[in-house]
DSSP file (Angstrom, degrees, kcal/mol; ACC not computed):
  #  RESIDUE AA STRUCTURE BP1 BP2  ACC     N-H-->O    O-->H-N    N-H-->O    O-->H-N    TCO  KAPPA ALPHA  PHI   PSI    X-CA   Y-CA   Z-CA
    1    1 A M              0   0    0      0, 0.0     2,-0.5     0, 0.0     0, 0.0   0.000 360.0 360.0 360.0 128.0   22.7   12.3    8.6
    2    2 A T        -     0   0    0      0, 0.0     2,-0.5     0, 0.0     0, 0.0  -0.815 360.0-153.2 -97.2 129.9   23.0   15.3    6.3
    3    3 A I        -     0   0    0     -2,-0.5     2,-0.1     4,-0.0     0, 0.0  -0.883  14.4-131.6-105.0 129.9   24.9   14.9    3.1
    4    4 A S     >  -     0   0    0     -2,-0.5     4,-2.4     1,-0.1     5,-0.2  -0.363  21.5-114.9 -75.2 159.2   26.5   18.0    1.6
    5    5 A Q  H  > S+     0   0    0      1,-0.2     4,-2.5     2,-0.2     5,-0.2   0.854 117.5  55.6 -60.6 -35.4   26.1   18.7   -2.1
    6    6 A K  H  > S+     0   0    0      2,-0.2     4,-2.1     1,-0.2    -1,-0.2   0.927 109.2  45.2 -64.5 -45.6   29.9   18.2   -2.6
    7    7 A E  H  > S+     0   0    0      2,-0.2     4,-2.4     1,-0.2    -2,-0.2   0.899 113.1  51.3 -64.6 -41.0   29.7   14.7   -1.1
    8    8 A L  H  X S+     0   0    0     -4,-2.4     4,-2.5     1,-0.2    -2,-0.2   0.914 110.7  47.5 -63.2 -43.9   26.6   13.8   -3.1
    9    9 A K  H  X S+     0   0    0     -4,-2.5     4,-2.8     2,-0.2    -1,-0.2   0.896 110.8  52.2 -64.5 -40.6   28.3   14.9   -6.4
   10   10 A K  H  X S+     0   0    0     -4,-2.1     4,-2.0     2,-0.2    -2,-0.2   0.923 112.2  45.1 -62.0 -45.5   31.4   13.0   -5.6
   11   11 A S  H  X S+     0   0    0     -4,-2.4     4,-2.5     2,-0.2    -2,-0.2   0.918 113.6  50.0 -63.9 -44.3   29.4    9.8   -4.9
   12   12 A K  H  X S+     0   0    0     -4,-2.5     4,-2.8     1,-0.2    -2,-0.2   0.925 109.9  50.0 -62.2 -45.2   27.3   10.3   -8.0
   13   13 A D  H  X S+     0   0    0     -4,-2.8     4,-2.2     1,-0.2    -1,-0.2   0.906 111.6  48.8 -60.4 -41.9   30.4   10.9  -10.2
   14   14 A L  H  X S+     0   0    0     -4,-2.0     4,-2.5     2,-0.2    -1,-0.2   0.924 112.4  47.2 -64.4 -45.0   32.0    7.7   -8.9
   15   15 A V  H  X S+     0   0    0     -4,-2.5     4,-2.7     1,-0.2     5,-0.2   0.911 111.0  52.6 -63.5 -42.1   28.9    5.6   -9.4
   16   16 A E  H  X S+     0   0    0     -4,-2.8     4,-2.3     1,-0.2    -1,-0.2   0.919 111.3  46.5 -58.9 -44.3   28.5    7.0  -13.0
   17   17 A K  H  X S+     0   0    0     -4,-2.2     4,-2.2     2,-0.2    -2,-0.2   0.910 112.7  48.9 -66.4 -42.4   32.1    6.1  -13.8
   18   18 A L  H  X S+     0   0    0     -4,-2.5     4,-1.4     1,-0.2    -2,-0.2   0.909 112.7  48.0 -64.0 -41.7   31.8    2.6  -12.4
   19   19 A L  H  <>S+     0   0    0     -4,-2.7     5,-3.3     1,-0.2     4,-0.2   0.903 109.8  52.8 -64.5 -41.0   28.5    2.0  -14.3
   20   20 A K  H ><5S+     0   0    0     -4,-2.3     3,-1.5     1,-0.2    -2,-0.2   0.898 105.5  54.2 -62.7 -41.1   30.1    3.3  -17.5
   21   21 A V  H 3<5S+     0   0    0     -4,-2.2    -1,-0.2     1,-0.3    -2,-0.2   0.864 110.5  47.3 -59.4 -36.1   33.0    0.9  -17.1
   22   22 A N  T 3<5S-     0   0    0     -4,-1.4    -1,-0.3    -5,-0.2    -2,-0.2   0.386 123.3-106.8 -87.5   3.2   30.5   -1.9  -16.8
   23   23 A G  T < 5S+     0   0    0     -3,-1.5     2,-0.3     1,-0.3    -3,-0.2   0.698  79.1 124.2  82.1  19.8   28.5   -0.7  -19.9
   24   24 A N      < -     0   0    0     -5,-3.3     2,-0.4    -6,-0.1    -1,-0.3  -0.786  56.8-125.8-112.5 156.8   25.6    0.7  -18.0
   25   25 A K     >  -     0   0    0     -2,-0.3     4,-2.2     1,-0.1     5,-0.2  -0.798  14.6-132.4-101.5 143.9   24.1    4.2  -17.9
   26   26 A Y  H  > S+     0   0    0     -2,-0.4     4,-3.0     1,-0.2     5,-0.2   0.915 106.0  50.6 -60.1 -46.4   23.5    6.1  -14.7
   27   27 A N  H  > S+     0   0    0      1,-0.2     4,-2.3     2,-0.2    -1,-0.2   0.866 110.3  50.1 -64.3 -35.9   19.9    7.1  -15.4
   28   28 A D  H  > S+     0   0    0      2,-0.2     4,-2.1     1,-0.2    -1,-0.2   0.925 113.5  46.0 -65.3 -43.4   19.0    3.5  -16.3
   29   29 A W  H  X S+     0   0    0     -4,-2.2     4,-2.2     2,-0.2    -2,-0.2   0.912 112.5  50.3 -63.7 -43.5   20.5    2.3  -13.0
   30   30 A L  H  X S+     0   0    0     -4,-3.0     4,-2.2     1,-0.2    -2,-0.2   0.905 109.5  50.7 -63.3 -42.0   18.8    5.1  -11.0
   31   31 A H  H  X S+     0   0    0     -4,-2.3     4,-2.6     1,-0.2    -1,-0.2   0.910 109.1  51.8 -61.3 -41.8   15.5    4.3  -12.6
   32   32 A Q  H  X S+     0   0    0     -4,-2.1     4,-2.4     1,-0.2    -2,-0.2   0.890 108.5  51.4 -62.6 -39.4   16.0    0.6  -11.6
   33   33 A Q  H  X S+     0   0    0     -4,-2.2     4,-2.2     2,-0.2    -1,-0.2   0.902 110.1  49.3 -63.9 -41.2   16.8    1.7   -8.0
   34   34 A H  H  X S+     0   0    0     -4,-2.2     4,-2.4     2,-0.2    -2,-0.2   0.932 111.4  48.8 -62.9 -46.1   13.6    3.7   -7.9
   35   35 A Q  H  X S+     0   0    0     -4,-2.6     4,-2.5     1,-0.2    -2,-0.2   0.901 110.9  50.3 -61.6 -41.9   11.5    0.8   -9.3
   36   36 A Q  H  X S+     0   0    0     -4,-2.4     4,-2.4     2,-0.2    -1,-0.2   0.908 110.6  49.3 -63.4 -42.1   13.0   -1.6   -6.7
   37   37 A F  H  X S+     0   0    0     -4,-2.2     4,-1.2     2,-0.2    -2,-0.2   0.904 111.3  49.5 -63.9 -41.9   12.3    0.8   -3.9
   38   38 A I  H  < S+     0   0    0     -4,-2.4     3,-0.4     1,-0.2    -2,-0.2   0.927 111.7  48.5 -62.6 -45.7    8.7    1.2   -5.0
   39   39 A E  H >< S+     0   0    0     -4,-2.5     3,-1.2     1,-0.2     4,-0.3   0.894 109.4  52.5 -62.1 -41.0    8.2   -2.6   -5.3
   40   40 A E  H 3< S+     0   0    0     -4,-2.4    -1,-0.2     1,-0.3     3,-0.2   0.757 116.9  39.5 -66.7 -24.0    9.7   -3.1   -1.8
   41   41 A N  T 3X S+     0   0    0     -4,-1.2     4,-2.3    -3,-0.4    -1,-0.3   0.081  78.6 117.3-112.2  21.5    7.2   -0.6   -0.4
   42   42 A Q  H <> S+     0   0    0     -3,-1.2     4,-2.7     1,-0.2     5,-0.2   0.874  73.9  53.9 -60.3 -39.8    4.2   -1.6   -2.4
   43   43 A D  H  > S+     0   0    0     -4,-0.3     4,-2.3     1,-0.2    -1,-0.2   0.921 109.9  47.3 -61.7 -42.9    2.2   -2.6    0.6
   44   44 A L  H  > S+     0   0    0      2,-0.2     4,-2.4     1,-0.2    -1,-0.2   0.900 111.9  50.7 -64.0 -40.9    2.8    0.7    2.3
   45   45 A I  H  X S+     0   0    0     -4,-2.3     4,-2.5    -7,-0.2    -2,-0.2   0.926 111.3  47.4 -63.1 -45.3    1.8    2.6   -0.9
   46   46 A L  H  X S+     0   0    0     -4,-2.7     4,-2.5     2,-0.2    -2,-0.2   0.887 111.4  51.2 -65.3 -39.0   -1.4    0.6   -1.3
   47   47 A Q  H  X S+     0   0    0     -4,-2.3     4,-2.5    -5,-0.2    -1,-0.2   0.923 111.6  47.5 -62.4 -43.9   -2.3    1.2    2.4
   48   48 A A  H  X S+     0   0    0     -4,-2.4     4,-2.3     1,-0.2    -2,-0.2   0.911 113.0  47.8 -65.3 -41.9   -1.8    4.9    2.0
   49   49 A L  H  X S+     0   0    0     -4,-2.5     4,-2.3     2,-0.2     6,-0.2   0.895 111.9  50.3 -66.5 -38.8   -3.8    5.0   -1.2
   50   50 A S  H  X>S+     0   0    0     -4,-2.5     5,-1.5     2,-0.2     4,-1.3   0.915 111.7  47.6 -64.4 -42.5   -6.6    3.0    0.4
   51   51 A A  H  <5S+     0   0    0     -4,-2.5    -2,-0.2     1,-0.2    -1,-0.2   0.893 112.1  50.8 -65.0 -38.7   -6.7    5.3    3.4
   52   52 A F  H  <5S+     0   0    0     -4,-2.3    -2,-0.2     1,-0.2    -1,-0.2   0.894 116.8  38.7 -66.3 -40.4   -6.7    8.4    1.1
   53   53 A T  H  <5S-     0   0    0     -4,-2.3    -1,-0.2    -5,-0.1    -2,-0.2   0.576 107.2-123.8 -88.7  -9.2   -9.6    7.1   -0.9
   54   54 A G  T  X5 +     0   0    0     -4,-1.3     4,-1.5    -5,-0.2    -3,-0.2   0.673  67.0 136.3  77.7  17.1  -11.5    5.6    2.0
   55   55 A E  H  >< +     0   0    0     -5,-1.5     4,-2.5    -6,-0.2     5,-0.2   0.852  65.1  58.9 -67.5 -34.2  -11.6    2.2    0.5
   56   56 A E  H  > S+     0   0    0     -6,-0.6     4,-2.3     1,-0.2    -1,-0.2   0.917 105.9  48.7 -60.9 -42.8  -10.7    0.4    3.8
   57   57 A E  H  > S+     0   0    0     -7,-0.2     4,-2.2     1,-0.2    -1,-0.2   0.903 111.3  49.8 -64.2 -41.3  -13.7    1.9    5.5
   58   58 A E  H  X S+     0   0    0     -4,-1.5     4,-1.9     2,-0.2    -2,-0.2   0.906 110.9  49.2 -64.5 -42.1  -16.0    0.9    2.6
   59   59 A E  H  X S+     0   0    0     -4,-2.5     4,-1.7     1,-0.2    -1,-0.2   0.904 111.7  49.1 -64.5 -41.3  -14.7   -2.7    2.7
   60   60 A E  H  X S+     0   0    0     -4,-2.3     4,-2.0     1,-0.2    -1,-0.2   0.900 109.5  52.3 -64.8 -40.6  -15.2   -2.9    6.5
   61   61 A E  H  < S+     0   0    0     -4,-2.2    -1,-0.2     1,-0.2    -2,-0.2   0.875 110.5  48.2 -63.8 -37.2  -18.7   -1.6    6.2
   62   62 A Q  H  < S+     0   0    0     -4,-1.9    -1,-0.2     1,-0.2    -2,-0.2   0.846 114.2  45.2 -72.6 -33.2  -19.6   -4.2    3.6
   63   63 A S  H  < S+     0   0    0     -4,-1.7    -2,-0.2     1,-0.2    -1,-0.2   0.766 113.2  50.5 -84.7 -25.1  -18.2   -7.1    5.6
   64   64 A E  S  < S-     0   0    0     -4,-2.0    -1,-0.2    -5,-0.2     2,-0.1  -0.955  82.7-133.2-116.7 120.1  -19.6   -6.2    9.0
   65   65 A P        -     0   0    0      0, 0.0     2,-0.1     0, 0.0    -3,-0.1  -0.430  27.1-115.2 -68.9 144.5  -23.3   -5.5    9.3
   66   66 A K     >  -     0   0    0     -5,-0.1     4,-1.8     1,-0.1     3,-0.4  -0.391  23.8-112.0 -74.8 157.4  -24.2   -2.4   11.3
   67   67 A A  T  4 S+     0   0    0      1,-0.3    -1,-0.1     2,-0.2     3,-0.0   0.867 118.7  50.2 -59.5 -38.3  -26.1   -2.7   14.6
   68   68 A A  T  4 S+     0   0    0      1,-0.2    -1,-0.3     3,-0.1    -2,-0.0   0.792 111.0  50.2 -71.6 -27.2  -29.1   -1.0   13.1
   69   69 A E  T  4 S+     0   0    0     -3,-0.4     2,-0.7     1,-0.0    -2,-0.2   0.786  94.6  78.1 -83.1 -27.5  -29.1   -3.3   10.1
   70   70 A S     <  -     0   0    0     -4,-1.8    -1,-0.0    -5,-0.0     0, 0.0  -0.739  61.2-174.0 -89.9 120.7  -28.8   -6.6   11.9
   71   71 A V        -     0   0    0     -2,-0.7     2,-0.1     0, 0.0    -3,-0.1  -0.950  24.9-124.1-113.6 122.2  -32.1   -7.7   13.3
   72   72 A P        -     0   0    0      0, 0.0     2,-0.6     0, 0.0    -2,-0.0  -0.406  21.6-134.5 -67.1 140.1  -32.2  -10.8   15.6
   73   73 A V        -     0   0    0     -2,-0.1     0, 0.0     2,-0.0     0, 0.0  -0.855  21.6-169.9 -99.2 122.2  -34.6  -13.4   14.4
   74   74 A R        -     0   0    0     -2,-0.6     2,-0.1     0, 0.0     0, 0.0  -0.911  28.2-111.9-111.0 137.3  -36.7  -14.9   17.1
   75   75 A P        -     0   0    0      0, 0.0     2,-0.3     0, 0.0    -2,-0.0  -0.446  32.4-131.1 -66.1 137.3  -38.8  -18.0   16.5
   76   76 A Q        -     0   0    0     -2,-0.1     2,-0.4     1,-0.0     0, 0.0  -0.676  16.2-122.6 -88.8 142.5  -42.5  -17.2   16.5
   77   77 A S        -     0   0    0     -2,-0.3    -1,-0.0     1,-0.0     0, 0.0  -0.697  19.6-143.2 -85.7 136.6  -44.8  -19.3   18.6
   78   78 A I        -     0   0    0     -2,-0.4     2,-0.1     1,-0.0    -1,-0.0  -0.869  20.6-120.9-100.3 122.9  -47.6  -20.9   16.7
   79   79 A P        -     0   0    0      0, 0.0     2,-0.5     0, 0.0    -1,-0.0  -0.386  22.5-139.4 -65.7 136.9  -50.8  -21.1   18.6
   80   80 A V        -     0   0    0     -2,-0.1     2,-0.4     2,-0.0     0, 0.0  -0.844  16.6-161.8 -99.6 127.0  -52.0  -24.7   19.0
   81   81 A T        -     0   0    0     -2,-0.5     2,-0.4     2,-0.0     0, 0.0  -0.873   8.9-140.8-109.9 142.5  -55.8  -25.2   18.6
   82   82 A Q              0   0    0     -2,-0.4    -2,-0.0     1,-0.1     0, 0.0  -0.834 360.0 360.0-101.2 139.1  -57.7  -28.2   19.9
   83   83 A N              0   0    0     -2,-0.4    -1,-0.1     0, 0.0    -2,-0.0   0.423 360.0 360.0 -92.5 360.0  -60.5  -29.7   17.8
């Protein structure tokens, strides 16, 4: 849905007036809305930052040994000698 500038201004003016009646400032309220949105999407933000920095790949590499790095250990047979 596309909102026209006129509709947006009308909504903003109404919210500003309602907030003023309640003793609040529009910019303070808007900042609070931004903070709430960020907090609600914190997991998404962290995932995106991890993908951007490549941290997920590094963590996976550390937790799972690579095929070349893991060497199977086989018991060695000890020769038995008779006296």
